Each structure stands twice: as structure tokens, then as C-alpha cells.
N, C-alpha and C positions, 0 to 999 in steps of 0.2 A: 504494500500500500504505500510506503514512503517513496519507493521508486516512482510510482505513478504521480504522486503529488510533486516530486522534484521535476519530473517531466512537464507537467503542467504549468508550473512556475516558470520553466525555461521557456516554454512556448509563449506564455502571456508576456514574458519579459521581451522576447523577440518582436512580438506584435506591437508592444508598447514603443520600441525603438523605431520600428518601420513607420509608426503613425507620426512620431515626433519629427522624424525626417520629412514625413510628407507635409506636415504643418509647416516646417521651416521652408520647404520648397515652394509652398503656396504664398507664404508671406513675402518671399523674395520676389516672386512675380508681381505681387501687389505694389511693391515699392519699386518696380521697373528694374531691379537688378538682374544683370545676367549671371549665369552659372560661371562662366569663365572669368568673370571680373572678381579680382582679388584685391581687398583694400590694403592699404599700407600697415594698418594695425595687425591685419591677419598675417602678413607677410613678417612682421617683426616678431610676432608671437611664434611662427614656424621657425624662424631663425633661433629664437632662445630655446625652442624645444629641441632644435639639433644639438645645441650644446649640452642640454640637460640629458639627452639621450646618449651623448658620448660619454658622460660620467656613469649614467647607469649601465651602459654597455660594458664598460671596463670592470665596473663593480661586480656585475653578474658573472663576468668572465672569471675574475679572481675567485669569487665564490664557488665556481664550479671546480677550480682546481683544488682548493682547500677541502671541499665537500668529498670529492671523490678521489683523493690522493690514494686512499687505500685500495682503489680499484685498478690501479695502474699495474703494469707488468710486475712480477715479482723479482727478486734480486736474480741476476744472471749466474746461473750454476755451471759455467765452463769459462775458461779462458777467451774462446772465441765469442762467447755471449757478452764478456765485458768489452770487448773491442767493438762488437756490433752496437752495444748500447752507447759507447762513446760517438759512434757515427751517427746514431739516430739523435742524441743529444746535441751534437754538432749542427746537424740539419735544423732541429727544433729551435736552437738559439738564432740561427739566420731567419728562420720563419717567423719567430716571435718578434724580432726587431722590425722586420717588414710589416707585420700584422699592426704593430703599435704605430709605425710611422704613417702608413697608409690610412689607417682609420682615424687617426688625429687629424690629418690634413683633410680628409674627405669631409668630416662633421664640422671642423673648425672653419673651413672655407666656405661650406654650405650656410654656416651661421653669420660669417663675416661679411659676405657679399650679398646681403639681402638686396632684394630689387630696390631700386631707386630710379625714379624717372629723371633724375637730375645727373645720373652717372651713366657713362656708355662704356661698354666693354673694350678693351684694348685689343686691337687685331694683331695677331702675332702668329703668322702663317708659318714660319720656318726659322731654324737656327741650327747651324752645323755643329756647333760646340755641344748644344744640348742633346742633339741627335748621337753624337759620339758618346756622350756621357752615359746616356741611358741605354746604350748598346754594349759598350766596352765593359761597364762595371758589371752588369748581370753575367755577361759572358765570362768574365774573370771569376766570379763568384761560383758559376755553375763548373767551370774548369777544375777549381778547388775541390769542390764536392766530388766530382767525378773521379779526379785522381785519388782522393782519399778513400772513396768507395771501391775503386778498383784495387788498391792496395789491401783493403780489408778482405775483398773477394779473393785475391791471390794467396792470401795468408790461410783461408779456410780450405781452399781447393788445391793448394800445392802438395806435392807428394808427402806422405807421412815419413817419419822416421824409420829405419830398418827394424827397431824393436817395438814399434806400435802394435797394439792389439788389433786383430783384423776380425771383422764382423760383416757378414752380408745380410741385407735387407731385402727380401723378395716380396713384391706386392702382386696382388691379383685381386679381381673383384670377389670378396670385399674383405680381405684380411691380410695380415702380414705373417711372414714366417723367417725366422732368423737362422743363419748358418754360421757356425764357429769351425776353425780348423781343428783337425784331431790331434793326435799326440805327436805326428810328424810336423805339426806347425805350419802346414801349408794347406790352401784350399784346392780342391780337385776341379777339374773342368766341368762344364755343364753344356747341355744341348737340349733344346726345347723338345726334340723328336722323341727324346726318352721319358718324357713326363707321363706318369701314370699314378695310380692310387698310392703305390708304395714309394713313389720317387716324384714328390710334387715339385722338385726344383730341377729335375732332369739331370742329376749327377751321373757323369760318364764312368763307368766301370765296365770290366768284362762281363760281369753278372748282370748289370742293368741293361746292357745291349743285348745279352742272350734272352733275358726276360721279356724285353720289349719286342724282340723278333718272334718268340714264341706266342705272345699275345697276338701279334699280327696274322701268324699262321693260323691260329684258332679262329679270329674274326674271318680270315679268307674261307676257311672250311665251313664255317657257318653259312656265309654268303652264298658258296657254291652249292651248299645243301639246299638252300631256299630256291636255287634256280631249277631243281629237280621237280618242283610242283607245278602246277598250272597256274600262270600268272599274266596279267595283261602286258601288253608289249612296253607300255611305259615304265611299268615296274621293273620289268626284266632289264631295260636299259639303265635304270637307276641303279640297280643291284651291280650290273656289270662295271658301271662308272665307278662305284665304290670299290670294287675288287681291283680295278686299275689303280685307284688311288692308294690302296693299301700295298699293293705291289711296289709302286713308286716309292712310297714310304720306307718299305723294307730295304729297297736297293740303296736309298740314301743312307740308312742306318748302317748297311753293310760297308758302305764307302767310310762312314765314320769310324767304323771298327779298324778299316785299313789305315786311316790317317792316325788313329790311336797307336796302332802297332809300329808304324814308321817312326812315329814321335819318340815312342818308348825306346826303339832300336837306336835312334839318333842321340837322344838326350839322356838316357838312363834315368836315374833318380831325379833328374831336374824336370822331367816331364810332368805336366800338371795332371796327366792321365792316370798317374800312379798314386795321387794323394786325395781321391775322392771317397775311398771306402770307409776311412775312419772319421770323415767329416761328421759333425754333430748338427742335426737338423731339429730345430726346437721352436716351441712357441714362447719361450722364456727369452727375454731381452734383458741382459746383464752386462753393465760396463763397470770397469774399475775406476775409482776415484784417482785425481792426480797422474793419470797416465793417458798418453795419446792414444787415440783410437782411430784406425782408418776404417770407414764405413763405406762398404761397396753396395750399391743399389741397383736392382734390376726390377723388371715388370714383365708379366705375362701377357696381358691383354691389351689394356689402354694406358695412357699417360697417368700415372699417380704422382704424389709428391710426398717424401718423407719429411715431416715437420716435427721438431721437438721444441715446443715454445720455450721451456725453461732454459734450455741450453742455446737457444736463439740460433738454431741452425735448420736449414731447409734446402733440399735437393730434389729435383725432378726425378722420377723413376720412369724410364723411357724403354718401351718393348724394343728388343733388338740390340741394346747396347748396355754397358755398365758405366754408371756414374759413381762419383765418390766425393766424399767430404771428410775432413778429418776434425776431431773435437777431443779436447781434454776436459773432462768433468772435473769440478772443484768441490762440489757438495754432495754428500751421500744422501740417500734417500731418507735414512734415519735422522740425519741432521736437519734435513728440510722439514720433517715432520715436528721435531722436538724444539728447534731453535728459531726456524725462520717462519714456517706456515703456521706453526702451533696447531697442527691437525694430524692426528694420528691416522686418519684415513688417507693421508696425501700420497700420491703416486706421480713420478714423472711419467710423461705419456708421449707416445709416438702416434702422430695423426696423418692422414692423407689430407693434403691441402689442395688437391685438385678434385673438382666435382666429377666423379668417375662413374656414376650411375645412381640407381634408386636407392641403394643401401650405402652411399658414400658416408653418411653420418655415422655410421656403425663401424667404420673402418679405423680401428685403433688398437693400440697394444701398450700395455703397462712397460714402462722402463724402470730398472731398479739399479741404482748406483750404489756400489759396495766398497768397502776398504780392499786394499791388495790381497790381504791374506783371505778375505772372504770369496773374493773372486777366485783365487787359486783353489780354493776348496770346492767352489761350484764348477769350475773347469774339470777338476778331477772326477767329480761325480758325473759330470755330463758326458765325459769320455768313456764311461761305461756303457753308453747306449750310442755307439756309433752307427752311421748310416747302413753299413754292412759289418755285422760283428765278425771277429776273426774266425777263420775256418769255413766262412760261407763263401769266399770268393773262389770261383772255378779256375782251373788250370789246364793247359793243353788245348790244341785246336779241336780235340774231339768233342768239346763241351758245345761247340756251335754246330746246330743241326737244323735242317729245314731246307725247303726248296729253293730259297733265295740264297742260301749260303753256298 
């Protein structure tokens, strides 16, 4: 009932204002006053209101900063984040100066140069010095911003140190998967053609190749069995096309195996094809504090973006290529909970910052930053569950069987 009464009051108030405006319009007509005629008194009042608005405008702006200062970004939790914040603050300082100067001039001159029939505007069509001034100064400021920004960008994307922790983030609609090197300390090679339910990242090993080829053999056999029945011509053509596709895929995987074998023969232990079996594929994203981390980023389907707001880092995940960024966390999750955020439920978070589909909002992954000793213990535990446990890797050419081999 109270909502209805409020609505009625608002409607009555709007009608009253409309009627007052109508009465003012009618009285103006009776006095012979045109709507476009503005009296000197009205002009002076508007000029004073411009100055009053200038004061109120900046007072409200300052109030917003004070009232919502706790809603700003929390403290940067990485060395790169500190540098990014400096870059942002540098830009904000420039913007703040220009914001104050332009608005003061805007409202001050609007109030100072109130219309007067005894004053004429000065015609000032061109001035080379002024043209140079407002061209060179902004260009110089922008050059400084760009150079500063490029320097920060290079610091984040330059090669990581040899002893940096390496972790891969794999994006697909609509989740993240992390991969860590196994006990050998090196990441294995990957290929999207090997992706299946047991190999979501397409890690290349002798077993994963054989498994994928066996799956394709099974699919081909199933499709050929379907052709034995009575089917419409268009369905037969569809099945035959699929069989042809599967055959081509199998041939490419066989070529991949040949490339793998040649690379192993030429490079020995340096070959990336020998380092995938012990990789750790996990839904846990854990980083050590005060240790440089080289984050490799890949995507399966569309463009995603790995964004960690508390660490102030972000990089696109692009299908068909590996992007990377480096970061050195400076605050553990536990310290953020107890000393910074004062929230026991706090977690760092990995978000997707590209709108990638209907469930984009749900594409996130908790990030845990731990001490060096805790990270070492976590890695030791994770290494107990490698991608291919020891003893399951096949040996000998006899393992590879099938009509396409």
C-alpha cells in the first residue's frame, strides 16, 4: 500500500510541475515575451549558477573518492602488479590534472563571459603558436605514456629466468586446466589431434598416440558397420565423408608419430616428446610466493583471456599458439586472508576476461599462493599422479597396430 501511495504522490507532483510550467508559458505569452528572449537578470543568474555548479561538482567528486576508497583495487600481490599500479597511477595523475584544469576553465569562463549587449566577441581565427602548443604538448605527454607502458609490458612479457617455475593454463569453453612439469622438470609436447576424454590437453606420448589411433580404428569400424544397413543416399554420403575424415586424421597422427620418433632420434633427452608422460594435469592452480613464474597459456576453441586481478596480470589465450607472461607473487593466500582482506573465505582467482560464450561468467579458477616449502610439498604430492604413471608407457614398434599404421 505504501508503494502505491508513493507512486500516486510522484504522479501528482509531476502533474503539478507540468501545470506550473504551462501557467508560466501562458503568462509569458500574455506579456508578449518570446521564449527565446533571455533577460539580463536570467543571464546573470545562470552565470552565477555555473560558478556554484563548479564548486558543487568538485565537492561531489571529492566525496565520491572518500566514500568509495575501500572499493578500489586491493593491494597488488605481485611485483608486476606494483609496476602496473605505478603505470595506472601515473596515467591517473595526468588525467586528474587535465580534468581539473578543463572543468575549471569550462565553468569559470561560462560564468565570467555572461552575455552583454555592450560587448562583442573577439574574432580569433588562427594562431600558429597556439596550434603548435596544443599539438606538441599532448603528443609529448602521449609519447611518455606509451614509452612507460611499453617498458612495463616488456618487463611482464620478456623471457623468464631459467630457474622460474613453469605452469601452463589451458582454456576451453568453459573452464581452465593447469599443467605442471613432472619430476624431469620439463613440459612435454602437445597436439590437439590427440585430445580425448583421458587427454584433455593433447599431450604427445607413444601411448597417447596409440590410444588415439585405436579410438579412430573403433570409430571407423562402427561407421562401416552402419553402412551395412539400408540407409538413404544422403546418410550414406554423410557416413562415408566421416570415414574419410577419420582416415585423414589417423594419417596425420601417424605423421606426428614419425616426427616424434625423428625428433627423439636427433635430440635424445632434449626432445620435448620425451617429457610429457610425467606431466601433472590438474584443476588446482598453485603458485609459490617470492618466486618467478612463467605462465604459458593455450586455448582449444575460441579466444579466452587469463586474468588475475589481484596479481594485475592478463594475457589472451589464442587457439593455435602459446602466449606467455611472467609474474612473481609477493603475498600468500593466507596473508591476504588474515592481514590484507581480513576475510577467511578470500581466494585469489583466475578469470576469463574475454566474452567467450553463454557460460563465460562461470569460467574461473581459484588460485592459491603458498610459501616455498608448501609449494615443494604440493609438487611432491602432485607428482604422484602423473599424466601417465610409470610402467604404463609402451615400448617397441609392435605396440602400434591398425590399418593406418
